VMD Tcl script that draws the C-alpha trace (Angstrom):
set ca {
  {104.83 100.81 132.89}
  {103.82 103.72 130.62}
  {102.46 103.27 127.12}
  {105.51 105.01 125.63}
  {107.84 102.61 127.41}
  {105.81 99.63 126.19}
  {106.15 100.78 122.60}
  {109.85 101.62 122.98}
  {110.67 98.19 124.47}
  {108.90 96.39 121.62}
  {110.71 98.45 118.99}
  {114.10 98.01 120.66}
  {113.56 94.25 120.80}
  {113.02 93.93 117.05}
  {115.88 93.42 114.60}
  {113.83 94.25 111.48}
  {111.62 96.97 112.91}
  {107.86 96.89 113.48}
  {104.84 98.49 111.85}
  {102.08 100.36 113.64}
  {99.85 97.34 113.09}
  {102.46 95.14 114.83}
  {102.58 97.51 117.79}
  {98.79 97.68 118.13}
  {98.60 93.89 118.06}
  {101.29 93.61 120.75}
  {99.65 96.33 122.86}
  {95.88 96.20 122.33}
  {95.32 98.45 125.34}
  {96.87 101.42 123.45}
  {94.54 103.29 121.10}
  {95.77 103.87 117.53}
  {95.72 107.67 117.86}
  {97.60 107.48 121.17}
  {100.19 105.17 119.65}
  {100.72 107.51 116.70}
  {101.20 110.47 119.05}
  {103.67 108.57 121.22}
  {105.63 107.35 118.20}
  {106.01 110.93 116.96}
  {107.39 111.94 120.35}
  {109.84 109.02 120.36}
  {111.05 109.98 116.88}
  {111.43 113.64 117.84}
  {113.46 112.68 120.90}
  {115.73 110.44 118.83}
  {114.81 107.30 120.77}
  {113.54 105.54 117.64}
  {113.82 105.94 113.85}
  {111.17 105.45 111.17}
  {111.37 104.39 107.53}
  {108.73 104.02 104.82}
  {105.30 105.47 104.18}
  {101.70 104.54 104.98}
  {101.05 100.97 106.07}
  {104.66 100.00 105.25}
  {106.17 102.51 107.70}
  {108.39 100.68 110.19}
  {109.91 101.81 113.45}
  {113.44 100.87 114.53}
  {115.88 101.49 117.30}
  {118.19 104.34 116.16}
  {121.20 102.14 115.50}
  {119.28 99.44 113.64}
  {121.05 100.31 110.39}
  {124.48 101.14 111.73}
  {127.46 98.94 112.31}
  {131.13 99.53 112.93}
  {132.18 97.81 109.71}
  {129.53 99.29 107.44}
  {130.73 101.78 104.86}
  {127.23 103.07 104.13}
  {125.56 105.44 106.56}
  {122.35 104.46 108.34}
  {120.22 106.50 105.93}
  {121.72 104.68 102.94}
  {121.21 101.09 104.06}
  {118.77 98.85 102.23}
  {115.55 98.45 104.28}
  {115.70 95.15 106.21}
  {111.95 94.52 105.90}
  {112.28 93.90 102.13}
  {113.49 90.31 101.73}
  {116.48 89.89 99.44}
  {117.98 86.70 98.04}
  {121.51 85.48 98.63}
  {122.34 86.64 95.09}
  {121.58 90.21 96.13}
  {123.78 90.32 99.21}
  {127.03 90.79 97.31}
  {125.42 93.58 95.27}
  {124.56 95.39 98.49}
  {128.04 94.77 99.87}
  {129.58 96.43 96.81}
  {127.11 99.33 96.53}
  {127.55 100.06 100.24}
  {131.21 100.94 99.65}
  {132.05 104.66 99.47}
  {132.34 106.09 95.95}
  {136.19 106.09 95.84}
  {136.17 102.35 96.54}
  {133.93 101.56 93.55}
  {135.39 101.17 90.05}
  {134.18 103.74 87.46}
  {132.32 101.99 84.65}
  {130.69 102.94 81.35}
  {127.76 101.49 79.44}
  {128.28 97.77 78.74}
  {126.64 96.98 75.40}
  {127.25 93.26 76.00}
  {124.71 93.39 78.83}
  {121.98 94.19 76.32}
  {123.31 92.06 73.46}
  {123.56 88.96 75.64}
  {119.83 88.98 76.36}
  {117.93 86.67 73.98}
  {114.13 86.89 74.24}
  {112.57 83.50 74.88}
  {115.93 82.05 75.94}
  {117.25 84.51 78.52}
  {115.19 85.15 81.66}
  {115.69 87.74 84.37}
  {112.66 86.30 86.19}
  {112.69 82.54 86.75}
  {109.74 80.38 85.72}
  {108.69 79.95 89.35}
  {108.82 83.71 89.95}
  {106.76 84.37 86.83}
  {104.15 81.85 87.97}
  {104.08 83.55 91.37}
  {103.63 86.99 89.81}
  {100.85 85.80 87.48}
  {99.05 84.25 90.42}
  {99.38 87.44 92.49}
  {98.33 89.79 89.71}
  {95.49 87.88 88.09}
  {92.22 89.81 87.84}
  {88.75 88.70 86.65}
  {89.39 90.70 83.46}
  {92.37 88.55 82.36}
  {91.54 87.36 78.86}
  {89.30 90.35 78.15}
  {90.01 93.25 75.77}
  {93.31 95.00 76.46}
  {93.05 97.72 79.07}
  {89.71 96.65 80.59}
  {91.12 96.42 84.11}
  {93.30 99.55 84.00}
  {90.30 101.58 82.83}
  {88.17 100.16 85.65}
  {90.70 101.27 88.29}
  {91.87 104.42 86.49}
  {90.79 106.96 89.11}
  {92.66 105.14 91.87}
  {95.58 104.33 89.58}
  {96.12 107.99 88.67}
  {96.53 108.91 92.33}
  {98.60 105.93 93.49}
  {101.05 105.66 90.60}
  {101.46 109.45 90.22}
  {102.17 109.83 93.93}
  {104.41 106.79 94.40}
  {106.52 107.33 91.27}
  {106.95 111.02 92.11}
  {107.83 110.14 95.71}
  {110.72 108.03 94.39}
  {112.08 111.24 92.85}
  {111.99 113.08 96.18}
  {108.59 114.74 95.63}
  {107.12 115.78 99.00}
  {103.43 115.78 98.02}
  {101.44 113.51 100.33}
  {99.02 110.98 98.96}
  {96.14 113.20 100.10}
  {97.75 116.25 98.43}
  {98.04 114.21 95.24}
  {94.40 113.22 95.38}
  {93.30 116.83 95.80}
  {95.44 117.90 92.86}
  {94.29 115.14 90.52}
  {90.61 115.09 91.45}
  {90.02 118.80 92.08}
  {92.94 120.62 90.47}
  {94.03 122.08 93.83}
  {97.79 122.44 94.24}
  {99.10 121.85 97.77}
  {100.19 124.91 99.72}
  {103.88 125.37 100.38}
  {104.98 123.00 97.62}
  {107.34 123.97 94.82}
  {105.81 124.38 91.35}
  {108.12 121.64 90.06}
  {106.51 119.14 92.44}
  {103.01 120.04 91.27}
  {104.13 119.80 87.65}
  {105.67 116.38 88.26}
  {102.41 114.99 89.66}
  {100.32 116.42 86.82}
  {102.78 115.06 84.25}
  {102.40 111.57 85.71}
  {98.64 111.89 85.50}
  {98.82 112.93 81.84}
  {101.22 110.10 80.99}
  {99.14 107.43 82.72}
  {96.00 108.60 80.94}
  {97.93 108.53 77.67}
  {98.91 104.90 78.25}
  {95.51 103.69 79.41}
  {93.61 105.43 76.61}
  {95.93 104.02 73.93}
  {96.83 100.66 75.44}
  {95.35 98.65 72.55}
  {98.00 100.13 70.24}
  {100.85 100.67 72.70}
  {104.00 98.84 71.68}
  {107.61 99.18 72.71}
  {108.71 101.49 69.92}
  {110.16 104.97 69.69}
  {106.74 106.57 69.26}
  {105.40 105.15 72.53}
  {108.55 105.72 74.59}
  {109.22 109.24 73.30}
  {105.65 110.42 73.76}
  {105.56 108.91 77.25}
  {108.79 110.74 78.09}
  {107.45 113.95 76.60}
  {104.37 113.79 78.83}
  {106.44 113.09 81.95}
  {109.09 115.72 81.18}
  {106.81 118.61 80.16}
  {107.99 121.89 81.70}
  {110.61 120.13 83.86}
  {113.76 120.16 81.71}
  {116.18 123.11 81.33}
  {115.91 122.73 77.56}
  {112.29 122.09 76.44}
  {113.64 120.66 73.19}
  {114.82 117.62 75.18}
  {111.23 116.57 75.91}
  {110.65 113.34 74.00}
  {114.01 113.59 72.22}
  {116.99 111.23 72.29}
  {119.73 112.61 74.53}
  {122.23 114.82 72.69}
  {124.85 115.21 75.44}
  {126.65 113.39 78.23}
  {125.01 113.01 81.65}
  {126.30 112.16 85.10}
  {124.52 109.87 87.55}
  {124.42 111.30 91.06}
  {126.09 109.23 93.80}
  {127.33 106.72 91.23}
  {130.52 105.84 89.37}
  {128.49 104.84 86.28}
  {128.87 106.92 83.10}
  {126.24 106.27 80.40}
  {126.84 106.56 76.67}
  {127.34 110.11 75.44}
  {127.19 109.78 71.63}
  {123.65 110.25 70.25}
  {124.11 107.71 67.45}
  {125.27 105.03 69.91}
  {122.31 105.81 72.16}
  {119.89 105.54 69.23}
  {121.38 102.25 68.05}
  {121.19 100.73 71.54}
  {117.62 102.00 72.00}
  {116.50 100.34 68.76}
  {118.00 97.03 69.90}
  {116.45 97.43 73.36}
  {112.96 98.07 71.96}
  {113.30 95.25 69.44}
  {114.15 92.77 72.16}
  {111.40 94.06 74.44}
  {108.77 93.46 71.75}
  {109.91 89.86 71.35}
  {109.37 88.99 75.04}
  {106.09 87.09 75.39}
  {105.67 87.03 79.18}
  {104.25 90.36 80.45}
  {106.23 90.32 83.69}
  {109.54 89.51 82.02}
  {108.81 92.25 79.49}
  {107.92 94.69 82.27}
  {111.06 93.95 84.25}
  {113.29 94.07 81.15}
  {112.12 97.64 80.54}
  {112.71 98.58 84.20}
  {116.29 97.35 83.86}
  {117.38 98.60 80.46}
  {115.73 102.00 80.01}
  {117.39 103.55 83.10}
  {120.65 101.77 82.28}
  {120.78 103.24 78.77}
  {119.59 106.71 79.89}
  {118.19 107.49 76.41}
  {116.84 110.89 77.54}
  {118.41 113.96 79.13}
  {116.47 113.27 82.36}
  {113.27 111.56 83.58}
  {114.53 108.13 82.48}
  {113.56 106.21 85.61}
  {110.06 107.74 85.64}
  {109.65 106.75 82.02}
  {110.75 103.19 82.77}
  {108.37 102.85 85.73}
  {105.34 103.80 83.66}
  {106.51 101.87 80.59}
  {106.91 98.78 82.80}
  {103.13 98.89 83.25}
  {102.34 98.66 79.52}
  {102.38 94.83 79.36}
  {100.45 94.64 82.65}
  {97.75 97.06 81.44}
  {97.56 95.20 78.13}
  {97.16 91.80 79.84}
  {94.60 93.09 82.40}
  {96.93 92.26 85.28}
  {97.16 94.33 88.45}
  {99.32 97.43 87.90}
  {102.72 97.99 89.47}
  {102.19 101.23 91.42}
  {105.37 101.29 93.57}
  {103.25 102.00 96.65}
  {105.31 101.89 99.87}
  {108.59 101.41 97.98}
  {111.28 103.37 99.88}
  {113.34 105.72 97.73}
  {116.60 104.38 99.11}
  {115.64 100.78 98.26}
  {114.86 101.67 94.65}
  {117.96 103.83 94.20}
  {120.29 101.14 95.56}
  {118.70 98.44 93.41}
  {119.18 100.63 90.33}
  {122.83 101.23 91.32}
  {123.33 97.47 91.16}
  {122.28 97.60 87.51}
  {124.31 100.72 86.70}
  {127.60 99.71 88.28}
  {127.53 95.90 88.15}
  {125.01 95.06 85.38}
  {123.38 92.86 88.01}
  {119.59 92.60 88.22}
  {119.05 90.44 91.29}
  {118.49 93.23 93.82}
  {116.10 95.09 91.50}
  {114.36 91.78 90.84}
  {113.81 91.20 94.57}
  {112.44 94.71 94.95}
  {110.20 94.30 91.89}
  {108.60 91.16 93.33}
  {108.10 92.75 96.76}
  {106.69 95.93 95.23}
  {104.32 94.02 92.98}
  {102.95 92.04 95.89}
  {102.27 95.32 97.75}
  {100.46 96.68 94.70}
  {98.28 93.62 94.22}
  {97.25 93.61 97.88}
  {95.91 97.13 97.41}
  {94.21 96.60 94.08}
  {92.62 93.21 94.59}
  {91.22 94.55 97.87}
  {89.64 97.64 96.29}
  {88.29 95.94 93.16}
  {85.15 94.75 94.94}
  {84.36 98.36 95.89}
  {84.75 99.76 92.38}
  {81.78 101.17 90.58}
  {81.25 99.60 87.17}
  {81.91 102.08 84.34}
  {78.81 103.78 82.94}
  {78.17 101.82 79.70}
  {76.80 104.91 77.92}
  {79.84 107.00 78.88}
  {82.09 104.14 77.77}
  {80.30 103.76 74.43}
  {80.48 107.47 73.61}
  {83.75 108.41 75.33}
  {85.46 109.44 72.08}
  {82.57 111.72 71.11}
  {82.44 113.20 74.63}
  {86.14 114.05 74.56}
  {86.04 115.39 71.01}
  {83.04 117.59 71.79}
  {84.59 119.00 74.97}
  {87.77 119.77 73.05}
  {85.88 121.55 70.27}
  {83.70 123.54 72.70}
  {86.68 124.84 74.69}
  {88.83 125.49 71.61}
  {86.08 127.71 70.16}
  {85.11 130.07 73.00}
  {83.23 132.35 70.60}
  {80.53 129.67 70.16}
  {77.70 129.03 72.63}
  {78.62 125.76 74.44}
  {75.17 124.21 74.74}
  {74.37 124.78 71.06}
  {77.68 123.20 70.04}
  {77.00 120.17 72.22}
  {73.49 119.75 70.83}
  {74.75 119.91 67.23}
  {77.42 117.27 67.89}
  {74.97 114.94 69.63}
  {72.30 115.27 66.93}
  {74.87 114.51 64.24}
  {76.40 111.38 65.80}
  {74.05 109.87 68.41}
  {70.83 107.87 67.80}
  {67.73 109.81 68.76}
  {66.81 107.58 71.70}
  {70.20 108.25 73.39}
  {70.67 111.93 72.55}
  {69.25 113.40 75.77}
  {71.39 111.12 77.96}
  {74.60 111.69 76.00}
  {74.03 115.44 75.96}
  {73.65 115.37 79.75}
  {76.91 113.43 80.08}
  {78.80 116.01 78.00}
  {77.32 118.96 79.88}
  {78.24 117.32 83.19}
  {81.77 116.67 81.93}
  {82.10 120.29 80.83}
  {80.85 121.53 84.20}
  {83.54 119.51 86.00}
  {86.36 120.62 83.70}
  {89.50 121.96 85.42}
  {93.18 122.33 84.61}
  {94.07 118.98 86.15}
  {92.16 117.05 83.44}
  {92.92 119.10 80.31}
  {95.28 116.50 78.81}
  {92.41 114.03 78.72}
  {90.78 116.22 76.07}
  {93.94 117.28 74.24}
  {93.57 120.86 75.51}
  {96.26 123.38 76.45}
  {96.00 125.52 79.60}
  {95.95 128.66 77.41}
  {92.86 127.39 75.57}
  {91.08 126.68 78.84}
  {92.00 130.13 80.21}
  {90.66 131.81 77.07}
  {87.42 129.84 77.27}
  {86.93 130.70 80.96}
  {87.45 134.37 80.20}
  {84.47 134.28 77.84}
  {82.14 131.96 79.74}
  {82.91 133.05 83.29}
  {84.01 129.75 84.78}
}
mol new
graphics top color blue
foreach p $ca { graphics top sphere $p radius 0.5 }
foreach p [lrange $ca 0 end-1] q [lrange $ca 1 end] { graphics top cylinder $p $q radius 0.2 }
display resetview
């Protein structure tokens, strides 16, 4: 029997699909590279189908999603490898109906008003215990943001890529890493995709750098939206501004509020309730439910909610929720359950599954992380301020400016080391990290023109 036939038989015999790891375990005689090549051929020939990304990618027989009584097409079915509770099954049954069979609905203010912090719970006590156990890090109990700063480099790549992927962005994880670490845009990608990734990076840095003071208020949410929406909206005035017009939700019968004053009133109530929730996971999930449901902005609402959902996790030094391996169709269908039914169970099931995937990644990599340089940590504000001032004043000689700043603020015994850190930071400056220093691309371009970088 050929290797291809072995793989095909195993896939056809599975109801829920199999991962590459499953196939290699079942067929140890097949090399990984050979298996990957054979799987590509089987997909191209239509003999199998694939769903998911990275380690979560699963292979199915072509008709694994289809059924004679199903209204939804195969591509629209909820992935069977994500476990859902009995409560979620009727949500799926309703959402799987074609649009004409679903009742048009508007924003239900009662859904928000009925939630009472400390009394109402979207996540049960047992689920919250489970999530705390999964996400606990050695830094729990330490100063807010200690863990998120320790994993920031990895977090920027993972969360920027995964959240963008849920919006249909076609950047690969490797492409995203090249863009974030080296400022190199991927070839053949639309400018809007590159902008989306860079906006995520800026927004994540904004949250991590200001996590001690981040609260659920208009300032935080609007500035987060502004960072995520920069250069992506038809009207730039909509960046960070409450929505001024009606919006439609694609592939949905849900119609959000259209009156700005009603949106503002509901947003104030939403943020007030969020700030009263003590448990970080309940607070995180509440934001994931209600920000997209309200649609307070002209666009980029779901992206804003996904990053905002990490605020309580960053603040509590819990593992982040990166949305790694979350299929776009699973997320979109779970959100439809909220939009059209004001039901949270399907999104809750996805949240728990997604968080477990995230913690597996981050608790595994923590042991390989390099401890932050204590000198860089101690002087990070001065380093950033000095870089900003050097670039914003291209007429001045950079090294002299750095020396003056260091001599003014740093004790003599640390001056040489801090000066070296700033020079090294300046040498590695590129357009992908400008937001870290509060710089605009035009300022960087002007500085390069003078100093030949």
